[in-house]
TINUDO-958373 format. One record per atom (N, C-alpha, C, O, CB): residue in three letters; x, y, z. Coordinates in steps of 0.2 Angstrom, whole numbers, plus 5000, padded with zeros to 4 digits. Each point is the difference from the previous one (the first is absolute). Glycine has a CB too. Layout:
ALAXYZ ...
REM end
This chain:
MET452852535464 MET500349954998 MET500750034996 MET500050064998 MET498749875002 LEU501850035001 LEU500750044997 LEU500049984992 LEU499949944999 LEU501050045014 GLN499150074982 GLN499949994995 GLN501050024997 GLN500450045001 GLN497950004999 LEU501749894998 LEU500750004995 LEU500050024993 LEU499649984996 LEU500649945011 PRO500450134992 PRO500150014993 PRO500049974994 PRO500050024994 PRO500450045010 PHE499749864998 PHE500149974996 PHE499549935000 PHE499650005005 PHE501550064994 ASP498949894998 ASP499749954999 ASP500549955005 ASP500649995000 ASP498750054988 ILE500249925016 ILE500749955004 ILE500149944998 ILE500549975002 ILE499350075007 ALA499749944986 ALA500249944997 ALA500750004994 ALA500349954999 ALA498450025005 PRO501450074992 PRO500650004998 PRO500650025005 PRO500649974999 PRO498850064991 PHE500450015016 PHE500750005004 PHE500149945004 PHE500549995003 PHE499450134999 VAL499549834999 VAL500249945004 VAL500449944993 VAL500449955000 VAL498450085013 GLY501050004982 GLY500449964996 GLY500550024997 GLY500449964997 GLY498750015001 GLY501050105004 GLY500950014999 GLY500449965006 GLY500549964999 GLY499450174996 ILE499849895010 ILE500449965006 ILE500149924999 ILE500649975001 ILE498850135007 ALA500049884989 ALA500049924999 ALA500549994993 ALA500349955000 ALA498350025005 LEU501550064991 LEU500450004994 LEU500750015003 LEU500549964998 LEU498650104993 ALA501149985013 ALA500650015002 ALA500449945005 ALA500649995001 ALA499050144997 VAL499949845006 VAL500249935003 VAL500149964994 VAL500549965000 VAL498850055010 VAL500249984985 VAL500249964995 VAL500550024996 VAL500049964995 VAL499150005006 GLY501250094999 GLY500650034996 GLY500649975003 GLY500549974997 GLY499050155000 PHE500549895010 PHE500549995003 PHE500249925000 PHE500649995002 PHE499150135006 ALA499949834990 ALA500149945002 ALA500749974998 ALA500349975003 ALA498550024996 PRO501450044993 PRO500649984998 PRO500549995006 PRO500449955001 PRO499350104988 LEU500350025014 LEU500650015004 LEU499949965006 LEU500449975002 LEU499850164994 VAL499349865006 VAL499949975007 VAL500149915000 VAL500249975005 VAL498950134997 ALA500849874990 ALA500249965000 ALA500749984999 ALA500349955003 ALA498750064995 VAL501450054999 VAL500649985000 VAL500350015006 VAL500549965001 VAL499650074989 MET499850005014 MET500150025008 MET499949955004 MET500349995006 MET499450114993 LEU499749864999 LEU499949945004 LEU500549944999 LEU500349985004 LEU498650064996 LEU501149944991 LEU500449964999 LEU500950015003 LEU500349945001 LEU498850054990 VAL501250065009 VAL500650025003 VAL500049995008 VAL500549985003 VAL499650104987 ARG499449935012 ARG499849985007 ARG500349945002 ARG500449985004 ARG498750084995 ARG500449904997 ARG499849925001 ARG500849974997 ARG500249945001 ARG498150054996 GLY502150045000 GLY500649974998 GLY500149974992 GLY500449984996 GLY499749995019 ARG499150034983 ARG500049984994 ARG500450034995 ARG500249964996 ARG498750025006 VAL501350084997 VAL500450044995 VAL500550055005 VAL500050035006 VAL498849984983 GLN501749995007 GLN500650075003 GLN499750054998 GLN499850024995 GLN501449935003 PRO498950095008 PRO499950084999 PRO500550024995 PRO500649984999 PRO499150035013 GLY500150044984 GLY500350044996 GLY499650054994 GLY499450005000 GLY501449915004 LEU499650124992 LEU499850054997 LEU499449974993 LEU499650044997 LEU501650045008 ARG499049864993 ARG499749964995 ARG499250005004 ARG499650044999 ARG501749874996 TRP498650065009 TRP499349995003 TRP499750065002 TRP499350004999 TRP501049905006 GLY499950154997 GLY499850065002 GLY499850054995 GLY499450035002 GLY501349945005 ALA499650044987 ALA499950024996 ALA499549974994 ALA499750034996 ALA501450025008 LEU498949874997 LEU499249964995 LEU499450025005 LEU499550014997 LEU501249854997 ALA499350145013 ALA499550035004 ALA499850064999 ALA499450024999 ALA501049915008 VAL500150114993 VAL499650084999 VAL499950004992 VAL499650054999 VAL501250025012 ALA499549904985 ALA499750024992 ALA499349975000 ALA499550024997 ALA501749964997 ALA498849965009 ALA499249964998 ALA499450055004 ALA499550024998 ALA501149835002 SER499650175008 SER499650065002 SER499750054998 SER499550035000 SER500949945007 PHE500250054989 PHE500050074996 PHE499650004993 PHE499650054998 PHE501749985006 GLY498749904992 GLY499849994995 GLY499349995002 GLY499650054998 GLY501349904996 LEU498850005011 LEU499349995003 LEU499750065002 LEU499450014998 LEU501049885006 LEU499950155000 LEU499750065002 LEU499950074994 LEU499650055001 LEU501149905010 THR499750044982 THR500250064997 THR499149984995 THR499650034998 THR502149985002 VAL498449905000 VAL499349994994 VAL499350015006 VAL499550034998 VAL501249864993 ALA499550095013 ALA499450015004 ALA499650085000 ALA499450014999 ALA501349895009 GLU499850144993 GLU499950064999 GLU499850034995 GLU499650045000 GLU500949955006 GLY499849994988 GLY499750014994 GLY499349974997 GLY499750034995 GLY501549995004 ILE498649925003 ILE499449994998 ILE499550045005 ILE499550024998 ILE500949874997 ALA499950125012 ALA499350035003 ALA500050084998 ALA499550035000 ALA500549895012 TRP500650114985 TRP499850064997 TRP499750004993 TRP499850054997 TRP501050005009 LEU499049894991 LEU499650004994 LEU499349975003 LEU499550024997 LEU501649954995 LEU498950005012 LEU499549985003 LEU499550045005 LEU499450005001 LEU501349924997 ILE499750135007 ILE499650035005 ILE500350065000 ILE500250025006 ILE499349885000 SER500750124989 SER500450085000 SER499550055006 SER500350025005 SER500049974978 GLN499150015017 GLN499750045002 GLN500350005011 GLN499950045004 GLN498949954982 SER501449945014 SER500249975008 SER500850015001 SER500249995005 SER498849904996 PHE501350134993 PHE500849965000 PHE500350055007 PHE500449975004 PHE499949994978 LEU499550115019 LEU500350015006 LEU499849975005 LEU500549995004 LEU499650094991 ALA499249895008 ALA500049955007 ALA500549944997 ALA500449995004 ALA498250035001 LEU501449954990 LEU500549944999 LEU500650005001 LEU500349955001 LEU499050034992 SER501150095006 SER500650005001 SER500350025008 SER500549995003 SER499450034984 ILE499550035014 ILE500050015009 ILE500149935002 ILE500649995003 ILE498650124999 GLY500449854997 GLY499949935005 GLY500649974998 GLY500249965004 GLY498450014995 LEU501850034994 LEU500649964999 LEU500650035004 LEU500449975002 LEU499149994986 ALA500450115012 ALA500750035004 ALA499949975007 ALA500449975002 ALA499750164991 LEU499349895011 LEU499849965005 LEU500449945002 LEU500549995004 LEU498650054994 GLY500449914998 GLY500549934999 GLY500649995000 GLY500449955003 GLY498950034992 TYR501050065001 TYR500749994998 TYR500450035006 TYR500649975001 TYR499250044985 VAL500150045018 VAL500350005008 VAL499849975004 VAL500449995005 VAL499650094993 VAL499549885003 VAL499849945004 VAL500449935000 VAL500249965004 VAL498650104994 MET501249934996 MET500449944997 MET500650005001 MET500349965003 MET499150024990 LEU501150085004 LEU500650035000 LEU500149995010 LEU500549975003 LEU499450144983 THR499749925017 THR500250005008 THR499949915002 THR500449985004 THR499050175000 LEU500149824994 LEU500049945003 LEU500549954996 LEU499949945002 LEU499050085002 MET501650004991 MET500549964998 MET500650025005 MET500449965003 MET499250054984 ALA500350065013 ALA500550025005 ALA500049975006 ALA500649985001 ALA499450104993 PHE499749925009 PHE499949965008 PHE500249934999 PHE500449975002 PHE498750115002 THR500449894991 THR500249924998 THR500850005000 THR500249975005 THR498650014986 ALA501650055004 ALA500750015002 ALA500350025004 ALA500649985000 ALA499350024993 LEU500050025010 LEU500350035008 LEU499849945005 LEU500549975003 LEU499250164995 LYS499949865002 LYS499849945003 LYS500549954998 LYS500349985004 LYS498550054998 TRP501449944992 TRP500249964999 TRP500749985005 TRP500149945002 TRP499250084987 ARG501250035011 ARG500549995005 ARG500049975005 ARG500450005004 ARG499850084992 
REM end
């Protein structure tokens, strides 16, 4: 059996946390795509700030609660970040 150097639950939790952390960015992108808001720096900056704040608070809480598994959570966050960024890029390119 393959032995992982970290726990799988914090890793999967990190991926899920990255998906939730990208929710403000996806929400603004969908609102712009549907024509409900005009694209602009104000909405983009607000979405980035909300996403950053949410992920920073979540990582701080994780550091306090599961510091022994924080590396696994961070690796999951990085993987989830890349996946969500790629999905958003493909969505934006398909948009045109």
